[in-house]
MARLUMZA-538616 format. One line per 5 residues: their letters; for each residue x, y, z of C-alpha. Coordinates in Angstrom, 1 decimal. Example, Ala and Ser with C-alpha at 12.3 -4.5 7.8 and 13.67 -1.06 7.14 Angstrom:
BEGIN
AS	12.3/-4.5/7.8; 13.7/-1.1/7.1
This chain:
BEGIN
MRAFN	-2.9/164.7/-7.6; -1.1/167.6/-9.3; 2.2/167.3/-7.5; 5.2/167.1/-9.8; 8.1/167.2/-7.3
IADLR	8.3/167.1/-3.5; 8.1/171.0/-3.4; 4.6/170.7/-4.7; 3.8/168.5/-1.9; 5.4/170.9/0.6
TRART	3.0/173.7/-0.8; -0.1/171.6/-0.6; 0.9/170.4/3.0; 1.2/174.0/4.0; -2.3/174.8/3.0
RLPRM	-3.8/172.0/5.0; -2.1/172.3/8.3; -2.3/174.8/10.9; 0.8/177.0/10.7; 2.2/175.5/14.1
VFDYM	2.0/172.1/12.8; 3.4/172.9/9.5; 6.3/174.8/11.2; 7.0/171.9/13.5; 7.4/169.5/10.5
DGGAD	9.2/172.1/8.3; 11.5/173.9/10.8; 14.8/173.4/12.2; 17.0/174.6/15.0; 18.3/178.2/15.8
DECTL	18.9/180.2/12.5; 18.0/177.0/10.5; 21.5/177.1/8.7; 21.9/173.2/8.8; 18.3/172.8/7.6
RANAQ	19.0/174.8/4.6; 22.4/173.5/3.9; 21.3/170.0/3.8; 19.3/170.4/0.7; 21.4/173.3/-0.9
RFRDY	24.6/171.4/-0.7; 23.3/168.6/-2.9; 22.8/171.1/-5.6; 26.7/172.0/-5.4; 27.6/168.4/-6.6
ELTWD	27.5/168.0/-10.4; 26.7/164.9/-12.4; 28.2/163.7/-15.7; 27.0/160.8/-17.8; 28.2/158.0/-20.2
ALRDI	26.6/158.2/-23.7; 25.3/155.2/-25.6; 24.9/152.8/-22.9; 22.4/149.8/-23.0; 19.7/150.9/-20.4
AALST	16.8/148.7/-21.7; 16.6/146.7/-18.4; 16.8/149.1/-15.8; 16.7/148.1/-12.0; 16.7/150.2/-8.9
ATTVL	16.6/147.1/-6.5; 19.0/146.5/-3.6; 19.5/145.2/-0.3; 19.9/147.3/2.9; 20.8/145.9/6.3
GCATQ	19.6/142.5/5.1; 16.3/143.8/3.7; 15.3/143.6/0.1; 14.0/146.9/-1.3; 12.8/148.2/-4.7
LPLVI	14.6/151.4/-4.2; 17.6/152.7/-2.2; 15.1/154.7/-0.2; 14.3/154.2/3.4; 11.4/155.9/5.4
CPTAT	13.0/157.7/8.2; 11.7/157.3/11.7; 9.8/160.6/12.5; 7.8/161.1/15.6; 4.0/161.7/16.0
SRLFD	2.8/161.1/12.2; -0.8/161.3/13.3; -0.1/164.8/14.0; 0.3/165.7/10.2; -2.6/163.2/9.1
PRGGE	-4.7/162.4/12.2; -6.8/159.6/10.6; -3.9/157.6/8.9; -0.6/158.7/10.6; 1.9/155.9/10.8
RAVAR	-0.4/153.3/9.4; -0.8/155.3/6.3; 3.0/155.6/5.8; 3.6/152.1/6.6; 1.1/150.9/4.0
AAHAA	2.5/153.2/1.3; 6.0/152.1/2.1; 5.0/148.3/1.8; 3.1/149.0/-1.5; 6.3/150.5/-3.0
GIIYS	8.3/147.7/-1.8; 10.7/149.8/0.3; 11.7/149.9/4.0; 9.7/151.6/6.6; 11.2/152.9/9.9
CSALA	9.1/153.3/13.0; 9.9/156.2/15.4; 10.1/155.5/19.2; 7.7/158.3/19.5; 5.2/156.9/17.1
TTSFE	1.6/157.6/17.7; 0.7/154.0/16.6; 1.9/150.9/18.3; 4.4/148.4/16.9; 1.7/145.8/16.5
DIAAV	-0.7/148.1/14.6; 2.1/149.2/12.3; 2.9/145.5/11.7; -0.7/144.5/11.0; -0.7/146.7/7.8
NPGPK	3.0/146.2/6.7; 4.3/142.7/6.7; 7.2/143.9/4.6; 10.7/144.9/5.8; 10.5/147.3/8.6
WFQLY	12.9/148.8/11.2; 12.5/150.6/14.5; 14.2/153.6/16.1; 14.9/154.0/19.9; 16.6/156.5/22.0
AWKDR	18.8/155.7/25.0; 16.3/155.9/27.8; 17.6/156.0/31.4; 15.6/152.7/32.3; 17.2/149.6/30.5
GILRE	14.1/147.6/31.4; 11.9/149.9/29.2; 14.6/149.5/26.3; 14.6/145.8/26.8; 10.9/145.5/26.6
MLTRA	10.8/147.6/23.6; 13.6/145.5/21.8; 11.5/142.3/22.5; 8.2/143.6/21.4; 9.8/145.0/18.0
KAAGF	11.4/141.6/17.2; 8.2/140.0/18.0; 6.1/142.3/15.8; 8.7/141.3/12.8; 10.9/144.4/12.8
TAAIL	14.3/143.2/11.6; 16.6/146.1/12.4; 17.1/148.3/15.3; 18.3/152.1/14.8; 19.6/153.9/17.8
TVDVP	19.4/157.7/17.4; 22.5/159.3/19.1; 22.3/163.0/18.1; 19.6/164.0/20.6; 21.3/164.2/24.1
VAGNR	19.0/166.9/24.7; 16.3/168.4/22.3; 17.4/171.1/19.9; 16.2/174.7/20.0; 13.3/175.1/17.4
ERDLY	12.2/178.6/17.5; 9.4/178.2/15.2; 7.7/176.1/17.9; 8.5/178.7/20.5; 7.0/181.7/18.4
NDFTV	3.9/179.4/17.8; 3.6/178.3/21.6; 3.7/174.9/20.1; 4.0/171.6/21.7; 3.3/168.1/21.2
PPRVT	0.6/167.5/22.4; -0.6/170.9/21.4; -1.6/173.0/24.4; -4.4/175.6/23.9; -3.3/179.3/23.8
VRTAL	-4.9/182.2/22.2; -2.1/181.9/19.4; -2.4/178.0/18.9; -6.2/178.4/19.0; -6.3/181.1/16.3
QALAR	-4.0/179.0/14.1; -6.1/175.8/14.5; -9.4/177.7/13.6; -7.8/178.9/10.4; -7.8/175.2/9.4
PGYLC	-11.3/173.8/10.3; -10.7/170.7/8.1; -7.6/169.6/10.1; -9.4/170.3/13.4; -12.4/168.0/12.3
RLWST	-9.8/165.2/11.4; -8.0/165.7/14.6; -11.2/165.8/16.8; -12.7/162.6/15.1; -9.7/160.5/16.0
PRLRP	-8.2/159.2/19.3; -6.1/161.4/21.3; -2.5/162.1/20.1; 0.1/160.2/22.4; 3.3/158.5/21.8
EIVHD	1.8/154.9/21.8; 4.9/152.7/22.0; 6.3/154.8/24.9; 3.0/155.0/26.6; 2.6/151.5/26.6
VMPAI	5.7/151.0/28.9; 5.8/154.3/30.6; 2.1/155.4/31.1; 2.8/158.4/33.2; 3.9/160.9/30.6
DGSII	3.5/164.5/31.9; 4.2/167.6/29.7; 5.2/167.7/26.2; 7.2/165.1/24.2; 10.1/167.4/24.2
EFLNR	10.0/167.6/28.0; 9.5/164.0/28.3; 12.6/163.4/26.0; 14.9/165.9/28.1; 13.7/164.1/31.4
QLDHS	14.3/160.4/30.2; 17.3/160.6/28.0; 20.5/159.2/29.8; 22.8/162.2/29.8; 25.7/160.0/31.0
LTWQD	25.5/157.5/28.3; 29.0/156.6/26.4; 29.8/154.2/23.6; 30.4/151.3/25.8; 27.2/151.8/27.5
IVWMI	25.2/150.9/24.3; 27.1/147.6/23.5; 24.4/145.7/25.7; 21.7/147.0/23.3; 23.5/145.5/20.3
DAWDG	23.9/142.2/22.1; 20.3/142.1/23.4; 18.8/142.9/19.9; 21.2/140.2/18.1; 20.5/141.5/14.6
EFAIK	21.1/144.2/12.3; 21.8/147.5/14.3; 22.4/150.9/12.9; 23.5/154.0/14.8; 22.0/157.2/13.6
GVSTV	23.2/160.7/14.1; 26.9/160.2/12.9; 28.9/163.1/11.5; 32.7/162.4/11.9; 34.8/159.7/10.8
ADARR	35.9/159.1/14.5; 32.4/158.3/15.6; 31.8/156.1/12.5; 34.7/154.0/13.8; 33.3/153.8/17.2
CVDIG	30.1/152.6/15.7; 31.8/149.5/13.9; 34.1/149.0/16.8; 31.2/148.3/19.2; 29.4/146.1/16.7
ATGVW	27.0/148.3/14.8; 26.3/146.9/11.1; 25.0/150.2/10.0; 26.4/153.8/10.1; 23.7/156.4/9.6
ISNHG	25.0/159.8/8.7; 22.4/162.4/10.0; 22.1/165.9/11.6; 18.5/165.2/12.6; 17.1/167.0/9.6
GRQLD	18.9/170.2/10.9; 16.8/170.2/14.1; 19.4/169.7/16.6; 22.9/171.5/16.3; 22.6/174.3/13.9
TAPAT	25.7/175.1/11.7; 26.4/171.3/11.7; 27.9/170.4/8.3; 25.4/169.1/5.5; 25.2/165.4/5.5
IDTLE	26.3/165.1/1.9; 29.7/166.9/2.8; 30.5/164.3/5.3; 29.6/161.2/3.4; 32.6/160.2/1.4
PIVQA	35.2/160.4/4.3; 32.9/158.1/6.4; 32.5/155.7/3.6; 36.3/155.7/3.1; 36.9/154.8/6.7
VGDRA	34.3/152.4/7.5; 32.5/151.4/4.4; 34.2/148.1/4.1; 33.0/147.0/7.6; 29.4/148.5/7.7
QVLLD	26.6/149.9/5.5; 26.5/153.5/5.4; 23.1/155.4/5.0; 22.6/159.0/4.9; 19.4/161.5/5.3
GGVRR	19.0/165.1/5.3; 17.9/167.4/2.6; 16.9/164.6/-0.1; 14.4/166.0/-2.4; 15.2/164.9/-5.8
GTDIV	16.4/161.7/-7.7; 19.7/163.4/-8.4; 20.3/163.7/-4.7; 19.8/160.1/-4.3; 22.1/159.2/-7.1
KALAL	24.8/161.5/-5.6; 24.7/159.9/-2.3; 25.1/156.5/-3.9; 28.0/157.6/-6.0; 29.8/158.9/-2.9
GARAV	29.3/155.4/-1.2; 25.9/155.4/0.6; 24.0/152.1/0.4; 20.8/154.0/0.6; 19.2/157.3/1.7
GIGRA	16.6/158.1/4.1; 13.6/160.4/3.5; 11.7/162.3/6.3; 10.3/165.6/5.5; 9.8/164.5/1.8
YLYGL	7.3/161.9/2.7; 5.7/164.0/5.6; 5.0/166.6/3.1; 3.1/163.9/1.2; 1.4/162.6/4.3
AAAGE	0.2/166.0/5.2; -1.1/166.9/1.6; -3.1/163.8/1.0; -2.5/160.9/3.6; -1.5/157.6/2.3
AGVAR	-1.9/158.7/-1.3; 0.4/161.7/-0.6; 3.0/159.3/0.8; 2.6/157.1/-2.2; 3.0/160.2/-4.4
AIALL	6.2/161.2/-2.8; 7.8/157.7/-3.1; 6.8/157.3/-6.7; 8.1/160.9/-7.6; 11.5/160.0/-6.1
GDELR	11.6/156.6/-7.8; 10.7/157.9/-11.0; 13.2/160.6/-10.9; 15.8/158.2/-9.9; 15.0/155.8/-12.8
RDLAL	15.0/158.6/-15.2; 18.5/160.1/-13.9; 20.1/156.6/-14.0; 19.0/156.3/-17.7; 20.2/159.7/-18.5
MGYSD	23.6/158.9/-16.8; 23.8/155.6/-18.9; 23.4/153.4/-15.8; 21.1/150.1/-15.9; 21.3/149.6/-12.1
IKSIR	22.4/151.5/-8.9; 25.2/149.1/-8.4; 26.9/150.2/-11.4; 27.1/153.9/-10.2; 30.8/155.1/-10.2
RDSVI	32.4/157.7/-8.2; 33.6/159.6/-11.1; 30.0/160.4/-12.2; 29.9/163.1/-9.4; 31.9/166.2/-9.4
APHEA	32.2/167.4/-5.9; 32.5/171.2/-5.3; 36.2/171.1/-4.5; 36.9/169.1/-7.5; 35.0/171.6/-9.9
RHKK	37.1/174.3/-8.5; 40.3/172.6/-9.1; 39.3/171.8/-12.7; 38.7/175.6/-13.2
């Protein structure tokens, strides 16, 4: 495949998907300020290097929330993967992650069941959940995930309601898609995609469907109906106790909330703004990383996602204290571009870039990365 960076995979994905499906994957909330900032702010941090260092034996292996991984890279939980690759979906992503030796995270709104994902990925895997109103449903999901071999639970807390994703409104797009003149014309413009979609089972959130079969309307409508809008920090302590294992809280952007995470027993603090799909003009995740690490990094592992497109992005996040980074759109572009092979290519590109960047910086492993390898924007200004 002639894809030499994640941007190439994005271009290929755009040519294979109907516009409404591509925009659903690619877009953000409101004016998409946070969506753009997540990637752009990485570029504002500069890297330096140590010359003449022994890099003959270079390793990128580490452990994250108790899981060994060949890269400090986690596949983020993203909903409805079969929408982007109807024949492979979550199974294609899970297989590619396992082949690369990295951690796969399953979305609560996956279009494939826990058990089917576990069947193709016996390696390290986590699962994500939302705070549904019905605790019985949540308990059943926790039980099923543990039985299927998932080792960490990830609670997403940055979606009290769904964000305002205007590209979807302009495209008349919902999940599952509804037929309108606009959606029909866009779908017909991609006959290959339609063929793949029509030749596979109906798209539906399989994990939720198993425990809550009467899902009416779109997934966004379902989310807004089922999320517990009265939830507070103490209300989720029971989830941590019921899971009795590694538990990360995803969607944190402030030091105060990071401290609340560890105070109630979370072992992971996951900095995220939902890929710029929720509150627009929220700060880029890289800008909130270091203060959170300084506040809670000695009590919990800190992860980050949002805008990771290059190996240098990974290095910068690690230097500022992240244990690992998550990727969402980066692998979804690959999934849409070429199914499992596209996901494998996305992982390989980032892994190759990371190894090359470590070598260029004079590091033989990721544990050796120092804070002074990164010059933050405010530090650059002061030096001038």
